[in-house]
All heavy atoms as an XYZ file, in Angstrom:
735
protein
N      21.900     -5.733     10.108
C      20.714     -5.785     10.933
C      19.449     -5.579     10.088
O      18.425     -6.188     10.360
C      20.805     -4.745     12.038
N      19.539     -4.719      9.068
C      18.388     -4.494      8.180
C      18.084     -5.773      7.398
O      16.922     -6.163      7.242
C      18.643     -3.309      7.223
C      17.527     -3.186      6.211
C      18.789     -2.019      8.002
N      19.117     -6.460      6.936
C      18.922     -7.716      6.203
C      18.281     -8.769      7.103
O      17.444     -9.549      6.652
C      20.249     -8.215      5.656
N      18.641     -8.793      8.384
C      18.042     -9.742      9.326
C      16.551     -9.461      9.481
O      15.730    -10.388      9.449
C      18.746     -9.642     10.682
C      18.153    -10.571     11.739
C      18.719    -10.302     13.129
N      18.748     -8.902     13.504
C      17.696     -8.226     13.977
N      16.529     -8.810     14.091
N      17.821     -6.953     14.312
N      16.176     -8.187      9.596
C      14.768     -7.819      9.730
C      13.992     -8.209      8.478
O      12.884     -8.753      8.560
C      14.629     -6.305     10.024
C      13.181     -5.861      9.919
C      15.187     -5.979     11.395
N      14.563     -7.972      7.294
C      13.876     -8.321      6.043
C      13.772     -9.834      5.867
O      12.817    -10.325      5.273
C      14.585     -7.679      4.855
C      14.518     -6.151      4.799
C      15.290     -5.628      3.598
C      13.083     -5.668      4.777
N      14.742    -10.588      6.387
C      14.658    -12.050      6.352
C      13.528    -12.531      7.257
O      12.741    -13.409      6.877
C      15.991    -12.684      6.783
O      17.023    -12.224      5.920
C      15.927    -14.201      6.712
N      13.434    -11.963      8.450
C      12.360    -12.329      9.378
C      10.991    -11.968      8.825
O      10.012    -12.658      9.089
C      12.579    -11.649     10.725
C      13.771    -12.177     11.489
C      14.106    -11.350     12.718
O      13.416    -10.331     12.970
O      15.073    -11.714     13.405
N      10.915    -10.889      8.049
C       9.645    -10.466      7.452
C       9.278    -11.294      6.223
O       8.168    -11.191      5.718
C       9.715     -8.993      7.079
N      10.212    -12.111      5.705
C       9.914    -12.982      4.579
C      10.277    -12.423      3.219
O       9.891    -12.985      2.203
N      11.027    -11.334      3.166
C      11.407    -10.746      1.888
C      12.700    -11.336      1.323
O      12.910    -11.307      0.126
C      11.575     -9.232      2.019
C      10.274     -8.516      2.261
C       9.962     -8.006      3.511
C       9.354     -8.348      1.237
C       8.771     -7.345      3.733
C       8.161     -7.690      1.450
C       7.869     -7.192      2.699
O       6.693     -6.550      2.923
N      13.568    -11.838      2.187
C      14.844    -12.403      1.751
C      14.900    -13.886      2.094
O      14.373    -14.315      3.116
C      16.020    -11.687      2.435
C      16.115    -10.180      2.238
C      17.298     -9.627      3.007
C      16.208     -9.829      0.775
N      15.553    -14.650      1.216
C      15.691    -16.088      1.445
C      16.822    -16.380      2.414
O      16.661    -17.155      3.358
C      15.939    -16.800      0.120
C      15.883    -18.306      0.218
C      16.005    -18.932     -1.142
O      15.308    -18.497     -2.070
O      16.806    -19.870     -1.259
N      17.978    -15.777      2.176
C      19.114    -16.012      3.054
C      20.073    -14.829      3.002
O      20.114    -14.084      2.032
C      19.852    -17.283      2.662
O      20.439    -17.138      1.386
N      20.851    -14.704      4.070
C      21.873    -13.671      4.173
C      23.122    -14.335      4.741
O      23.054    -15.054      5.725
C      21.424    -12.529      5.112
C      22.515    -11.496      5.268
C      20.156    -11.887      4.594
N      24.260    -14.116      4.079
C      25.515    -14.685      4.574
C      26.659    -13.719      4.286
O      26.559    -12.851      3.429
C      25.794    -16.040      3.917
O      25.950    -15.886      2.526
N      27.737    -13.904      5.028
C      28.933    -13.096      4.822
C      29.975    -13.999      4.179
O      30.333    -15.040      4.733
C      29.457    -12.523      6.156
C      30.731    -11.733      5.927
C      28.401    -11.663      6.809
N      30.439    -13.621      2.991
C      31.427    -14.398      2.258
C      32.707    -13.580      2.126
O      32.669    -12.356      2.126
C      30.906    -14.747      0.860
C      29.634    -15.571      0.865
C      29.065    -15.772     -0.524
O      29.596    -15.180     -1.489
O      28.075    -16.504     -0.636
N      33.829    -14.268      2.016
C      35.109    -13.594      1.815
C      35.410    -13.544      0.330
O      35.428    -14.564     -0.348
C      36.213    -14.330      2.556
N      35.621    -12.345     -0.191
C      35.952    -12.154     -1.594
C      37.161    -11.236     -1.674
O      37.104    -10.100     -1.224
C      34.764    -11.538     -2.337
C      34.609    -12.041     -3.737
C      33.312    -11.580     -4.323
C      32.738    -12.759     -5.072
N      31.537    -12.479     -5.754
N      38.239    -11.746     -2.226
C      39.492    -11.004     -2.336
C      39.962    -10.512     -0.971
O      40.476     -9.407     -0.824
C      39.342     -9.835     -3.313
C      38.994    -10.277     -4.727
C      38.756     -9.109     -5.656
O      38.970     -7.951     -5.244
O      38.351     -9.358     -6.794
N      39.775    -11.345      0.056
C      40.231    -11.011      1.393
C      39.343    -10.051      2.157
O      39.679     -9.650      3.263
N      38.197     -9.678      1.585
C      37.288     -8.749      2.236
C      35.939     -9.415      2.451
O      35.482    -10.177      1.600
C      37.077     -7.511      1.377
C      38.332     -6.736      1.134
C      38.006     -5.537      0.351
N      38.647     -4.403      0.991
C      38.601     -3.192      0.531
N      37.902     -2.930     -0.538
N      39.217     -2.216      1.150
N      35.268     -9.104      3.548
C      33.934     -9.657      3.762
C      32.908     -8.992      2.838
O      32.916     -7.774      2.663
C      33.642     -9.343      5.226
C      34.524     -8.200      5.561
C      35.730     -8.318      4.676
N      32.050     -9.816      2.246
C      31.007     -9.335      1.339
C      29.675     -9.911      1.813
O      29.578    -11.107      2.093
C      31.297     -9.780     -0.116
C      30.161     -9.380     -1.031
C      32.601     -9.195     -0.594
N      28.675     -9.069      1.900
C      27.345     -9.496      2.309
C      26.626    -10.082      1.093
O      26.370     -9.376      0.120
C      26.562     -8.306      2.872
C      25.232     -8.599      3.524
C      25.423     -9.469      4.757
C      24.559     -7.305      3.911
N      26.297    -11.377      1.145
C      25.594    -12.059      0.050
C      24.129    -12.234      0.445
O      23.822    -12.861      1.452
C      26.233    -13.406     -0.231
N      23.240    -11.653     -0.350
C      21.809    -11.692     -0.059
C      21.082    -12.394     -1.193
O      21.264    -12.064     -2.354
C      21.256    -10.255      0.095
C      21.929     -9.572      1.284
C      19.754    -10.269      0.262
C      21.562     -8.124      1.433
N      20.235    -13.375     -0.845
C      19.392    -14.061     -1.832
C      17.959    -13.578     -1.651
O      17.391    -13.694     -0.567
C      19.431    -15.569     -1.634
C      20.706    -16.216     -2.115
C      20.566    -17.719     -2.017
N      19.552    -18.198     -2.939
C      19.824    -18.827     -4.077
N      21.075    -19.040     -4.417
N      18.859    -19.245     -4.846
N      17.403    -13.013     -2.730
C      16.021    -12.565     -2.683
C      15.081    -13.757     -2.713
O      15.348    -14.762     -3.364
C      15.713    -11.654     -3.871
C      16.440    -10.328     -3.917
C      16.108     -9.611     -5.211
C      16.090     -9.481     -2.729
N      13.983    -13.650     -2.017
C      12.979    -14.700     -2.035
C      12.153    -14.547     -3.303
O      11.742    -13.441     -3.675
C      12.086    -14.581     -0.813
C      11.178    -15.743     -0.647
C      10.601    -15.782      0.757
N       9.440    -16.619      0.725
C       8.247    -16.260      1.135
N       8.061    -15.097      1.684
N       7.232    -17.081      1.036
N      11.910    -15.654     -3.991
C      11.161    -15.665     -5.252
C       9.767    -16.229     -4.990
O       9.609    -17.253     -4.338
C      11.891    -16.522     -6.310
C      13.331    -16.032     -6.509
C      11.128    -16.532     -7.615
C      13.435    -14.601     -6.993
N       8.754    -15.554     -5.500
C       7.375    -15.986     -5.320
C       6.988    -17.077     -6.306
O       7.782    -17.545     -7.121
N       5.740    -17.490     -6.259
C       5.230    -18.560     -7.113
C       5.235    -18.184     -8.588
O       5.330    -19.052     -9.455
C       3.813    -18.929     -6.680
N       5.164    -16.872     -8.872
C       5.131    -16.427    -10.267
C       6.531    -16.244    -10.858
O       6.669    -15.800    -11.987
C       4.343    -15.121    -10.392
C       4.928    -14.014     -9.529
O       5.911    -14.212     -8.827
N       4.301    -12.858     -9.581
N       7.575    -16.583    -10.095
C       8.940    -16.476    -10.598
C       9.558    -15.101    -10.439
O      10.653    -14.858    -10.924
N       8.878    -14.180     -9.766
C       9.391    -12.830     -9.542
C       9.741    -12.647     -8.066
O       9.249    -13.369     -7.211
C       8.341    -11.800     -9.946
C       8.063    -11.842    -11.437
C       7.026    -10.837    -11.853
N       7.325     -9.530    -11.308
C       6.425     -8.572    -11.193
N       5.192     -8.778    -11.585
N       6.755     -7.395    -10.698
N      10.553    -11.652     -7.790
C      10.923    -11.338     -6.420
C       9.690    -10.933     -5.621
O       8.772    -10.305     -6.161
C      11.940    -10.198     -6.410
O      12.157     -9.731     -5.104
N       9.660    -11.266     -4.341
C       8.519    -10.868     -3.512
C       8.588     -9.393     -3.138
O       7.609     -8.828     -2.674
C       8.410    -11.730     -2.235
C       8.123    -13.168     -2.591
C       9.646    -11.631     -1.383
N       9.738     -8.748     -3.348
C       9.863     -7.315     -3.111
C       9.425     -6.566     -4.372
O      10.037     -6.681     -5.421
C      11.317     -6.925     -2.750
C      11.732     -7.575     -1.441
C      11.446     -5.411     -2.666
C      13.167     -7.300     -1.055
N       8.337     -5.810     -4.253
C       7.862     -5.015     -5.384
C       8.496     -3.629     -5.386
O       8.660     -3.016     -6.430
C       6.344     -4.861     -5.347
C       5.633     -6.111     -5.832
O       6.241     -6.886     -6.580
O       4.464     -6.292     -5.448
N       8.822     -3.125     -4.204
C       9.415     -1.805     -4.129
C      10.061     -1.564     -2.782
O       9.761     -2.222     -1.796
N      10.957     -0.599     -2.771
C      11.657     -0.226     -1.550
C      11.949      1.267     -1.614
O      12.303      1.779     -2.669
C      12.954     -1.026     -1.446
C      13.737     -0.809     -0.208
S      15.182     -1.885     -0.233
C      15.105     -2.499      1.420
N      11.775      1.959     -0.485
C      11.999      3.402     -0.458
C      12.801      3.760      0.776
O      12.443      3.378      1.893
C      10.676      4.140     -0.428
C      10.816      5.650     -0.457
C       9.463      6.313     -0.578
N       8.727      6.248      0.665
C       8.656      7.257      1.550
N       9.265      8.387      1.303
N       7.958      7.125      2.648
N      13.907      4.455      0.564
C      14.718      4.932      1.674
C      14.048      6.185      2.224
O      13.787      7.138      1.479
C      16.124      5.245      1.181
C      17.056      5.681      2.259
C      18.430      5.869      1.689
N      19.337      6.314      2.730
C      20.600      6.590      2.516
N      21.110      6.473      1.307
N      21.360      6.977      3.497
N      13.784      6.206      3.515
C      13.075      7.331      4.121
C      14.065      8.291      4.765
O      14.127      9.460      4.408
C      12.039      6.839      5.153
C      11.344      8.011      5.821
C      11.027      5.917      4.491
N      14.835      7.813      5.718
C      15.804      8.659      6.411
C      17.097      8.700      5.617
O      17.603      7.676      5.179
C      16.051      8.107      7.806
O      16.768      9.017      8.584
N      17.630      9.897      5.431
C      18.854     10.085      4.651
C      19.839     10.883      5.491
O      19.442     11.527      6.468
C      18.539     10.847      3.359
C      17.515     10.162      2.495
C      17.127     11.023      1.321
C      16.008     10.338      0.545
N      15.501     11.157     -0.529
N      21.123     10.877      5.117
C      22.078     11.686      5.883
C      21.719     13.171      5.912
O      21.964     13.857      6.897
C      23.394     11.464      5.145
C      23.247     10.134      4.513
C      21.800     10.032      4.133
N      21.102     13.665      4.846
C      20.742     15.078      4.804
C      19.415     15.368      5.512
O      19.123     16.516      5.839
C      20.636     15.544      3.358
O      19.631     14.805      2.682
N      18.604     14.328      5.741
C      17.298     14.518      6.381
C      16.918     13.270      7.163
O      16.463     12.285      6.593
C      16.237     14.802      5.327
C      14.877     15.060      5.929
C      13.879     15.443      4.837
N      12.586     15.635      5.405
C      11.645     14.679      5.467
N      11.884     13.487      4.989
N      10.480     14.933      6.004
N      17.133     13.318      8.459
C      16.777     12.199      9.330
C      15.299     12.271      9.669
O      14.754     13.348      9.922
C      17.587     12.226     10.625
C      19.084     12.243     10.424
C      19.574     10.921      9.948
N      21.040     10.961      9.842
C      21.760      9.963      9.430
N      21.186      8.845      9.078
N      23.057     10.063      9.362
N      14.627     11.113      9.665
C      13.198     11.061      9.965
C      13.009     10.190     11.203
O      13.358      9.001     11.191
C      12.397     10.477      8.781
C      10.925     10.382      9.129
C      12.604     11.330      7.543
N      12.481     10.790     12.266
C      12.227     10.080     13.511
C      10.727     10.014     13.748
O       9.995     10.966     13.455
C      12.908     10.787     14.685
C      14.415     10.794     14.574
C      15.081     11.872     14.015
C      15.167      9.718     15.003
C      16.461     11.888     13.894
C      16.544      9.707     14.885
C      17.182     10.804     14.338
O      18.546     10.801     14.217
N      10.269      8.882     14.277
C       8.851      8.711     14.576
C       8.694      8.181     15.995
O       9.549      7.464     16.502
C       8.150      7.751     13.585
C       8.089      8.332     12.204
C       8.821      6.404     13.560
N       7.596      8.556     16.615
C       7.257      8.029     17.931
C       6.526      6.705     17.747
O       6.081      6.371     16.651
C       6.399      9.027     18.683
C       7.120     10.313     19.006
C       6.260     11.273     19.793
O       5.172     10.865     20.257
O       6.674     12.421     19.950
N       6.373      5.969     18.824
C       5.768      4.639     18.755
C       4.341      4.679     18.204
O       3.935      3.792     17.445
C       5.773      3.987     20.131
N       3.588      5.717     18.555
C       2.199      5.783     18.073
C       2.073      6.418     16.690
O       0.980      6.497     16.141
C       1.331      6.546     19.074
C       1.858      7.940     19.374
O       2.980      8.248     18.935
O       1.151      8.708     20.039
N       3.204      6.848     16.091
C       3.173      7.471     14.763
C       3.909      6.645     13.707
O       4.201      7.145     12.625
C       3.778      8.858     14.843
N       4.186      5.370     14.002
C       4.876      4.516     13.026
C       3.926      4.265     11.861
O       2.793      3.807     12.058
C       5.311      3.181     13.666
C       6.320      3.455     14.780
C       5.906      2.245     12.627
C       6.673      2.239     15.606
N       4.353      4.564     10.625
C       3.440      4.429      9.479
C       3.169      2.975      9.110
O       3.995      2.094      9.330
C       4.209      5.133      8.355
C       5.630      4.980      8.720
C       5.680      5.045     10.218
N       1.993      2.754      8.557
C       1.641      1.436      8.017
C       1.923      1.496      6.519
O       1.287      2.254      5.793
C       0.186      1.103      8.282
C      -0.105      0.974      9.758
C      -1.396      0.218      9.995
N      -1.703      0.176     11.401
C      -1.255     -0.758     12.237
N      -0.478     -1.715     11.786
N      -1.581     -0.737     13.502
N       2.859      0.688      6.078
C       3.289      0.696      4.684
C       2.269     -0.060      3.842
O       1.939     -1.206      4.126
C       4.684      0.055      4.546
C       5.143      0.067      3.104
C       5.682      0.766      5.435
N       1.771      0.589      2.804
C       0.774      0.006      1.890
C      -0.388     -0.645      2.651
O      -0.760     -1.785      2.398
C       1.415     -1.014      0.964
C       2.575     -0.497      0.144
C       2.076      0.356     -0.989
N       3.186      1.073     -1.611
C       3.276      1.306     -2.889
N       2.320      0.926     -3.698
N       4.297      1.977     -3.367
N      -0.921      0.082      3.600
C      -2.060     -0.361      4.425
C      -1.774     -1.672      5.150
O      -2.648     -2.525      5.287
C      -3.319     -0.496      3.574
O      -3.637      0.733      2.971
N      -0.550     -1.848      5.601
C      -0.181     -3.041      6.360
C       0.383     -4.175      5.533
O       0.774     -5.200      6.073
N       0.419     -4.025      4.205
C       0.946     -5.081      3.346
C       2.470     -5.034      3.232
O       3.088     -5.991      2.801
C       0.327     -5.001      1.953
C      -1.175     -5.227      1.894
C      -1.681     -5.032      0.479
C      -1.528     -6.606      2.399
N       3.071     -3.919      3.617
C       4.525     -3.768      3.564
C       5.114     -3.717      4.957
O       4.430     -3.900      5.958
N       6.407     -3.441      5.011
C       7.127     -3.385      6.280
C       8.001     -2.145      6.321
O       8.679     -1.828      5.345
C       8.026     -4.634      6.435
O       7.213     -5.796      6.359
C       8.763     -4.627      7.746
N       7.999     -1.468      7.458
C       8.913     -0.355      7.691
C      10.024     -0.864      8.602
O       9.788     -1.699      9.476
C       8.189      0.810      8.348
N      11.237     -0.378      8.397
C      12.384     -0.782      9.209
C      12.831      0.436     10.008
O      13.060      1.504      9.439
C      13.535     -1.310      8.328
C      14.715     -1.718      9.175
C      13.062     -2.481      7.480
N      12.940      0.261     11.333
C      13.302      1.354     12.223
C      14.565      1.017     12.995
O      14.782     -0.133     13.362
C      12.195      1.610     13.249
C      10.924      2.258     12.760
C       9.942      1.203     12.337
C      10.348      3.113     13.836
N      15.372      2.039     13.250
C      16.524      1.908     14.132
C      16.112      2.499     15.472
O      15.855      3.698     15.579
C      17.720      2.658     13.556
O      18.802      2.599     14.463
N      16.008      1.656     16.485
C      15.541      2.079     17.801
C      16.637      1.879     18.835
O      17.701      1.332     18.535
C      14.302      1.265     18.222
O      14.702     -0.074     18.501
C      13.238      1.271     17.141
N      16.366      2.279     20.064
C      17.325      2.042     21.123
C      17.351      0.574     21.551
O      18.209      0.168     22.316
C      17.047      2.947     22.328
C      15.669      2.740     22.909
O      14.837      2.043     22.344
N      15.411      3.370     24.035
N      16.437     -0.241     21.022
C      16.429     -1.687     21.263
C      16.936     -2.459     20.052
O      16.743     -3.656     19.947
C      15.026     -2.156     21.631
C      14.556     -1.567     22.942
C      13.265     -2.167     23.386
C      12.884     -1.568     24.728
N      11.704     -2.218     25.285
N      17.558     -1.759     19.098
C      18.104     -2.390     17.900
C      17.271     -2.063     16.684
O      16.307     -1.295     16.745
N      17.617     -2.673     15.563
C      16.872     -2.470     14.314
C      15.665     -3.397     14.346
O      15.813     -4.612     14.509
C      17.763     -2.751     13.087
C      16.975     -2.587     11.807
C      18.965     -1.821     13.084
N      14.479     -2.809     14.200
C      13.226     -3.568     14.319
C      12.309     -3.294     13.137
O      12.389     -2.247     12.497
C      12.481     -3.160     15.596
C      13.179     -3.355     16.930
C      12.334     -2.754     18.045
C      13.424     -4.827     17.199
N      11.405     -4.237     12.892
C      10.338     -4.004     11.912
C       9.276     -3.131     12.568
O       9.250     -2.964     13.799
C       9.735     -5.328     11.460
O       9.052     -5.940     12.539
N       8.377     -2.586     11.757
C       7.337     -1.728     12.312
C       6.440     -2.473     13.288
O       6.059     -1.936     14.326
C       6.522     -1.073     11.196
C       5.877     -2.078     10.244
O       6.251     -3.265     10.276
O       5.016     -1.658      9.452
N       6.133     -3.728     12.998
C       5.272     -4.517     13.879
C       5.942     -4.764     15.227
O       5.307     -4.633     16.282
C       4.924     -5.847     13.214
N       7.231     -5.086     15.217
C       7.957     -5.331     16.462
C       8.095     -4.039     17.268
O       7.996     -4.060     18.497
C       9.328     -5.925     16.166
N       8.305     -2.919     16.592
C       8.429     -1.635     17.287
C       7.100     -1.242     17.926
O       7.067     -0.739     19.047
C       8.905     -0.555     16.322
N       5.986     -1.474     17.218
C       4.674     -1.184     17.793
C       4.419     -2.071     19.003
O       3.877     -1.621     20.010
C       3.573     -1.410     16.757
C       3.311     -0.235     15.895
C       2.042     -0.403     15.062
N       2.241      0.273     13.802
C       2.667     -0.294     12.688
N       2.906     -1.577     12.653
N       2.840      0.408     11.601
N       4.781     -3.343     18.877
C       4.562     -4.299     19.969
C       5.363     -3.900     21.215
O       4.867     -4.015     22.330
C       4.984     -5.700     19.514
C       4.736     -6.790     20.521
C       5.147     -8.132     19.968
O       4.582     -8.535     18.935
O       6.029     -8.766     20.571
N       6.588     -3.432     21.023
C       7.433     -3.040     22.145
C       7.223     -1.586     22.553
O       7.855     -1.112     23.499
C       8.906     -3.263     21.795
C       9.247     -4.714     21.584
C      10.710     -4.926     21.272
O      11.556     -4.093     21.581
N      11.022     -6.058     20.665
N       6.318     -0.874     21.845
C       5.998      0.524     22.118
C       7.241      1.398     22.145
O       7.505      2.142     23.090
C       5.236      0.662     23.442
C       3.927     -0.072     23.536
C       2.817      0.537     22.769
N       2.598      1.950     23.151
C       2.159      2.864     22.316
N       1.867      2.554     21.083
N       1.987      4.097     22.695
N       8.041      1.303     21.056
C       9.270      2.078     20.953
C       9.329      2.735     19.572
O       8.949      2.135     18.575
C      10.507      1.193     21.221
C      10.640      0.100     20.200
C      11.768      2.000     21.311
N       9.772      3.967     19.514
C       9.941      4.685     18.259
C      11.415      4.784     17.916
O      12.266      4.248     18.625
N      11.722      5.466     16.834
C      13.113      5.614     16.437
C      13.233      6.216     15.053
O      12.291      6.815     14.529
N      14.391      6.018     14.449
C      14.653      6.543     13.109
C      14.058      5.602     12.061
O      14.338      4.414     12.061
C      16.155      6.691     12.891
C      16.497      7.297     11.560
C      17.992      7.474     11.346
O      18.783      7.168     12.247
O      18.364      7.903     10.241
N      13.237      6.145     11.193
C      12.595      5.371     10.131
C      13.573      5.239      8.969
O      13.834      6.198      8.251
C      11.306      6.066      9.683
C      10.444      5.375      8.657
C      10.005      4.012      9.146
C       9.250      6.232      8.328
N      14.155      4.047      8.786
C      15.187      3.838      7.782
C      14.628      3.648      6.390
O      15.024      4.333      5.448
C      16.051      2.631      8.157
C      16.801      2.719      9.480
C      17.539      1.427      9.745
C      17.730      3.907      9.476
N      13.715      2.682      6.218
C      13.193      2.402      4.883
C      11.841      1.712      4.976
O      11.425      1.264      6.044
C      14.169      1.534      4.086
S      14.422     -0.110      4.755
N      11.178      1.666      3.831
C       9.898      0.963      3.688
C      10.028     -0.042      2.553
O      10.619      0.272      1.519
C       8.775      1.953      3.364
C       8.521      2.968      4.446
C       7.492      4.003      4.050
O       7.222      4.170      2.835
O       6.963      4.668      4.949
N       9.506     -1.236      2.763
C       9.569     -2.307      1.767
C       8.160     -2.844      1.551
O       7.400     -3.039      2.494
C      10.498     -3.463      2.241
C      10.585     -4.553      1.202
C      11.877     -2.937      2.581
N       7.808     -3.068      0.283
C       6.507     -3.662     -0.030
C       6.613     -4.613     -1.161
O       7.581     -4.727     -1.841
C       5.459     -2.586     -0.310
C       5.761     -1.733     -1.467
C       5.406     -1.940     -2.766
C       6.548     -0.512     -1.465
N       5.884     -0.931     -3.548
C       6.599     -0.057     -2.798
C       7.205      0.198     -0.486
C       7.281      1.111     -3.134
C       7.868      1.349     -0.852
C       7.895      1.793     -2.145
């Protein structure tokens, strides 16, 4: 679900499930910019098993002043920060990507 959100946000080119040695493997292709580098400059895991971070709808952070994307796990599924704000729903803040 996180890979789907990052694909919709434009950070990933494609996501597929491939069978390798009889097991499913998630294959992710990073999107490459015009300069030949990945469009993802950084990623930070926010919520961890030892420390869960929950935010309300009006407290969802803007990553890099709106240039990045936060990924949240909500009761309506895994959403980007923009979609969560639009639907006025909060949840667990999983990671930030810029």
